[in-house]
Each structure stands twice: as C-alpha cells, then as structure tokens.
C-alpha positions, 0 to 999 in steps of 0.5 A, spaced: 736 643 757 735 636 756 728 637 752 731 639 746 736 635 741 743 639 741 749 638 737 754 633 741 759 639 743 754 642 748 754 636 753 751 639 759 754 645 760 749 651 760 754 656 757 755 652 751 748 650 751 746 658 751 751 659 746 749 654 741 742 655 742 742 663 741 749 664 737 752 659 734 750 658 726 746 664 726 748 669 721 752 675 723 752 681 720 754 686 725 761 689 723 763 690 731 761 683 732 764 680 726 771 683 728 770 680 735 768 673 733 774 673 729 779 675 734 776 671 739 776 665 734 784 666 734 784 667 741 781 660 742 787 657 738 790 651 742 784 652 747 777 650 748 771 655 746 769 654 753 775 658 756 774 663 751 766 664 752 768 664 760 772 670 758 768 673 753 765 679 757 772 681 760 775 681 753 770 686 751 771 690 757 779 690 756 779 691 749 774 697 748 768 692 746 772 690 740 772 698 737 777 696 731 779 704 731 781 704 738 785 697 738 789 699 732 792 705 736 794 700 742 802 701 744 807 697 748 804 700 755 797 698 753 799 691 751 804 690 757 798 691 761 793 686 757 799 681 758 798 682 766 791 681 766 789 674 768 782 675 765 784 674 758 789 669 755 795 672 756 799 670 750 803 675 747 802 673 740 795 673 740 794 680 744 799 683 738 794 679 733 788 683 736 792 689 734 794 687 727 787 684 726 784 691 728 789 694 723 787 689 717 780 691 718 781 698 718 785 697 711 780 693 709 774 698 710 778 703 707 780 700 701 775 694 699 768 693 703 765 692 709 768 686 713 761 684 713 761 684 705 768 681 705 767 675 709 760 674 706 762 674 699 766 667 700 759 664 701 755 669 696 752 672 701 748 666 703 749 661 709 751 654 706 747 649 708 750 642 710 747 636 712 751 632 717 748 626 721 754 625 725 760 629 728 765 625 724 762 628 718 763 635 720 770 638 717 775 642 721 777 645 714 774 646 707 777 648 700 773 654 702 776 655 709 783 654 705 781 660 700 779 665 706 785 663 710 789 665 704 786 671 702 785 674 710 793 672 711 794 676 704 790 682 707 794 682 714 790 678 718 793 673 723 791 667 727 786 666 721 789 659 719 784 654 715 781 651 721 780 658 725 777 660 719 772 654 718 770 655 726 769 662 724 764 660 719 760 656 723 760 661 729 758 666 724 753 662 720 756 662 714 755 655 714 750 651 718 753 645 721 748 644 726 747 636 725 741 634 722 737 632 728 739 638 732 733 642 733 737 649 731 739 645 724 732 646 721 731 653 725 737 656 721 734 654 714 737 646 714 731 644 710 734 648 704 738 645 699 744 650 698 
C-alpha cells in the first residue's frame, strides 16, 4: 500500500485504501448504488466513514440491498427489528431516514427524472475537477452542496445537509477531490480544467 501516494485520510487502513483506490471519486451512475451511498453517507453523520465501511455488507443484507421499493414499505415491525440489529448504526432517526429517503427516491423517479439524472444535473453531467494541493484546501461544503442540500430537503430527503451532500459528491465522483499528488487525481481526470 505504501508504494502509491494516496490522499491523507486513508492512513494505513487497508479497507480505507481499497475504498480510496477503487471507489472514492469514481463517477457513479448506477441508481441502486447511488441510493445506497446517499443512505450510508447519512448514516455516517457524527461517525467515521470507516465505521460505515465496516458495516456496509451487513447494511446491504438487512436493507434488501438498498432496493428502494422494498425499503419504502418498511413498517414498525421491520424498523423495530433493525433497531435491535448490532450490525448497523442503531439510531432511530437514521433508520427511519432510510425509509423516508426510499420514498423520496421513488417520488423523484415518478415525477422528474432518475436519481442519476437528478444528482448529476447539479454538475451538468460531468465531474468537477478540483486541484487541491493540501488537506486544508478541501472544503466541507460549497455553494453547490448548499444548493443540493436545500433542493433534496424540499423533495423529502433527510440526512442531506450540505456537509453530507458534499461528502456524497466526493464519494460518487461528482467532484474529484483527490489531492493533486495522489495517484488517483490524474487517473480520474484531474489533469483537465473543468
């Protein structure tokens, strides 16, 4: 792992390095995967992303592989069972938030566009290429993540504050926030000017 220069947040963690190298910042267009990532970014609020990565496989099992149509039908019994499951973050607001987000996702799909079209519409369909040289330069929020958060809340999504939206944008590849000396920056188009 030490043979490549990576972003500072990976440290020496194998799971973080694997996630960084294979997923973080890679443009994501799969509807189910986008919905999963949106939910998991919300679950991460107040916790480390490593906590969520370690629980991700279990989340997929107990949340029907993030099938929004199934999740939208979860009732009190299913939610109570989830809140007893030590394999997830057992926070009532977050678990209920997954169900609310599933319903918002389905409403979006029925009325406007796919989740992919909606989310990527914030960046006109192409990754915004940032050129940060140091961790201190990478923002927690931007005016764009503020706008995304406001619009998503209006559409009924929850756990989508500006910080969560920006983390989602980084993860899903809407922005390339790999540092310029990270090997993934150039691989993900960081030599461009957009």
